[in-house]
GUBAFI-897384 format. One record per residue (C-alpha): residue in three letters; x, y, z. Coordinates in steps of 0.25 Angstrom, whole numbers, plus 2048, in hexadecimal, padded with zeros to 3 digits. Layout:
// GUBAFI-897384
AlaXYZ ...
***
This chain:
// GUBAFI-897384
Met7FF7FF800 Lys80C809805 Lys8118067F7 Ser80680A7EF Leu8048177F6 Leu8148197F3 Phe8108167E7 Ser8068207E4 Phe80D82A7EA Val81982B7E2 Phe81082A7D6 Leu8098367D9 Leu81383D7DB Ser8198387CE Leu80D83E7C8 Phe81184D7CE Ala81D84B7CC Lys8248567C3 Asp82B8507B4 Glu8378587B4 Asn8378577A5 Lys82B8617A4 Ile82986E7A5 Val81B8727A8 Val8158807A3 Ala8098857A8 Gly8018927A0 Pro7F589779C Phe7EF89678D Ala7F58A478B Ser7FE8A9784 Val80B8A878F Ser80989A78C His80989877E Pro81989877C Ile81988B785 Met81188477B His81D886770 Met82688377C Ile81F87377E Glu81F87276E Asn82E87476C Asp83286C77A Ala83A87977E Leu84087378A Lys843866784 Asp852867786 Leu850869794 Asn84785C794 Lys83B863797 Lys82D863791 Ile82486E794 Glu81586D797 Phe80B875798 Lys7FF8767A1 Leu7F488079F Trp7ED88A7AB Lys7E18907A6 Asn7DF89A7B2 Pro7E789F7BD Asp7E18967C7 Glu7E688B7BE Leu7F38927BC Lys7F58937CB Ala7F08857CE Met7FA87F7C3 Ile8068867CC Leu8008827DA Asn7FD8747D5 Ser8068707C9 Asn81586D7C4 Ile8178787BB Asp82487D7B8 Phe82188A7AF Ile8148937AF Ala80D89D7A6 Leu8058A67AF Pro8018B57B1 Thr80D8BE7B6 Asn8068C27C4 Val8028B47C7 Ala8108B07C5 Ser8138BC7D1 Asn8068B87D8 Leu80B8AA7DA Tyr81B8AE7DC Asn8148B67E8 Lys80B8AC7EE Gly8188A27EF Val81789C7E3 Asp8258987DD Leu82689D7D0 Lys82E8A57C7 Leu8298AD7BC Leu8328AD7B0 Asn82C8B57A5 Val8208BD7A2 Ser81D8B9793 Val80F8C1791 Trp80E8D0790 Gly8018D1789 Ile7F88C9787 Leu7E98CF78B Ala7DF8D7783 Met7D18DC783 Ile7C98D6778 Ser7BB8DC776 Arg7AF8DD76B Asp7B18EC76D Ala7BC8F1764 Asn7BB90176B Leu7C08FC777 Lys7CF900778 Thr7D4900787 Leu7CF8F9794 Lys7C9906798 Asp7BF90378C Phe7BB8F8792 Lys7B58FE79E Gly7A68F97A1 Lys7A88EB796 Glu7A88DD79B Ile7B48D7799 Ala7B88C979A Ile7C78C77A0 Pro7CE8B97A3 Phe7D58B67B1 Arg7D08C07BC Ala7DA8C57C5 Asp7E58BF7BB Met7ED8C57B0 Pro7E18CB7A5 Asp7DB8D07B2 Ile7E38D67B8 Ile7EA8DE7AC Phe7DC8E27A8 Gln7D98E77B8 Glu7E68EE7B8 Leu7E38F67AB Thr7D68FB7AE Lys7DA9017BB Lys7E49087B4 Tyr7D890C7AC Gly7D29117B9 Leu7C89087B7 Asp7C28FB7C2 Pro7C38ED7BB Lys7B88E77C4 Lys7AF8F57C2 Asp7B28FA7B3 Phe7B18ED7AD Lys7A98E27AC Ile7B38D57AD Gln7AE8C67AA Tyr7BA8BF7AE Val7BC8B17A8 Thr7C78A77AC Asn7CF8A87A0 Pro7D08AF792 Ile7CA8A3789 Asp7BD8A5792 Ala7BE8B5790 Met7C08B4780 Gln7B48A8780 Met7AB8B4787 Leu7B08BD77C Ile7AE8B4772 Leu7A18B0775 Arg79B8BE777 Arg79A8BD788 Val7A48CA788 Asp7A78D5780 His7B48D7785 Ala7C28CF78C Leu7D18D0790 Leu7D58C478B Ala7E48BF789 Glu7EA8BB77D Pro7E98B1774 Ala7D88B177B Ile7D78C0772 Ser7DB8BB765 Ile7D48AF768 Ala7C88B6769 Leu7C88BF75E Arg7CD8B2755 Lys7BE8AA75B Thr7B78B7757 Asp7BC8BA749 Ser7C38C774F Phe7D18C374C Pro7D88C5740 Ile7D18D573F Lys7C48D1734 Ile7BD8DC72E Val7B28D9735 Ala7B18DF743 Pro7B78D574C Glu7AE8D0757 Leu7BB8D2761 Tyr7C68DB763 Arg7D48DB769 Ser7D28E8771 Val7D98ED77F Asp7EA8E8782 Leu7EB8E678C Gln7FA8E978F Glu7F88F5785 Glu7F08FA791 Trp7FA8F679B Gly8058FD795 Lys7FD90A793 Leu7F79097A2 Phe8039057A9 Asn80C90E7A0 Thr81490379E Lys8178F6791 Ser80A8F278C Lys80D8E4791 Val80C8DC79E Pro8128CF7A3 Gln8068C77A4 Ala80B8B87A5 Gly8188B27A3 Ile81E8A57A8 Ala8228A07B6 Tyr8298957BD Leu82388C7C9 Gly82D8877D1 Asn83B88B7D7 Thr84588E7C9 Lys85388C7D1 Gly8598817C7 Lys84D8847BC Glu85588E7B7 Glu8578887AA Leu84A8837A7 Ile8458907A9 Asn84D8987A1 Arg84988E794 Phe83D88E796 Leu83C89C795 Gln84589C78A Glu83B892782 Tyr83089A787 Glu8378A8781 Lys83989E776 Ser82989A773 Leu8248A6777 Ala82D8AE76A Trp8278A1762 Tyr8198A3765 Lys8198B1761 Gln81F8B0756 Asn8158A4751 Pro80B8A8754 Gln80289D74C Lys80A891750 Ala80A89475E Ala7FB89475E Thr7FA887758 Leu804883762 Val7FE88876E Val7F188576A Lys7F587676B Thr7F6877779 Leu7EC88377E Pro7DF87C774 Met7D788777A Leu7DD894775 Glu7DA895763 Glu7E689575B Lys7E38A1751 Gly7DF8AA75D Leu7ED8A6766 Ala7F48A8759 Asp7EE8B6757 Ser7F18B8766 Ile7FF8B8767 Lys8038C575E Tyr7FC8CE769 Val8028C7775 Lys80E8CD77B Leu8178C177D Glu8268C3783 Ser82C8B978C Ile8348C3797 Ser83A8BD7A2 Ala8328C07B1 Phe8408C57B5 Glu8418D07A9 Ala8338D37AA Lys8338D47B9 Glu8328E47B5 Asp8238E27B0 Leu81E8D77B9 Glu8228E07C4 Phe81B8EC7BD Phe80E8E37BB Phe80D8DD7C9 Thr8108E97D0 Ile8028EF7C9 Leu7FC8E17CC Lys7FF8E27DA Asn7FC8F07DC Ser7EC8ED7D7 Asn7EC8DE7DF Ala7F98D97E4 Lys7F18CB7E4 Leu7F38CA7D5 Ile8038C87D5 Gly8028C27E4 Gly8048CE7EE Asn8128D47E9 Leu81A8D67DF Pro8228C97DD Asn8308CB7E0 Glu83A8C87D5 Asn83D8B97DA Leu8308B67D0 Tyr8378BA7C3 Tyr83F8AF7BE Asn84F8B47B8 Ser8548AC7B1 Asn8628B27B3 
***
C-alpha cells in the first residue's frame, strides 16, 4: 500500500515537473504576442536546445492566475500589471516594451475628432480598469471631463466582444486595440476605403491624444515581455529570447500578410485580412525595459497620481527593469 502511495506521489510530481527543454510563453491575442508565433515557427532557440510553447490568456484574471499557478517562463503583459505584480511581491523582471501604440476609437460618426467630442456618447470599452480603460480615463480627465459622468461606458470582457457589439449595431462607438479595429472595418466592409460611405470610421488615435495633452511623445509604453522567477544564471537564455523576439518583430512588421497567415493558425479568433491591415497602424518597437525606464516612470507617475492601485501603490524600484549588461 505504501509503495502504491509513493508511486502515485512520484507520478503526480512528474506531471507538474518542469520540462527543462521547454520554454513556456504566455500572452494575449494582441499584437505583443504575435512575434512569438514566428519564433516558434523558426524554432528560434534550437541551438539552446529549447522549444517554445505559447499559452493564451484571454483576460486580466486569467493572466494573474497563470502567473500565480503555472510554470510560465516569459509572459506578455501590460506594463502597469508588471509594476502591480512586482510591487505585490511577484518575482518578475520586465524585459522590454514593444507596444507603444495600439489604441483608437472606432465610430459610426466621421465627425468625432477628439475624445472630448465623444462626451455624452455610449462607448464600449474592454478590460475595465486595465490598459484601454486606464488610458481613456487619464485622457478624458486631462480634458476636464469626468469619465464616469460624461460618458455612457459599457464595459466588456475583451476587444473582440466590443468589436462584435459594433458589428451587431449594439453600440455606435468603441475603444478598441488593434487588430480588433481593422478586423471590425473589414467585417463591415468599411476598409479599404470605398466610394460609398463606410459603416465604421477609424477615429481618434489615443496615442496622439496622449502626446498632445501631456506634452510628450505620441506613444505610450503599454505592453512588453517579462520574465518570471530569478534571472540569475538565466541571462544567456533571456538575452537570446529578447534578440529573437526583436528579429521576429521586425519580420512581423515587414511581412504583414505572411505574418497574419502565421498568427491566425495559433489565434483563429482573429481574422487574417484584418490582422494584416492592422500591422501598419500599430507602433511596435522592442526597447529594453532598462532603456525605456524614463518613459515607463512618466507613465507610472501619471497612474500613481490618479489611482496608485493601478501600479501596486508606488513607483516600482529599479529592480523591476532587466538590464542585459
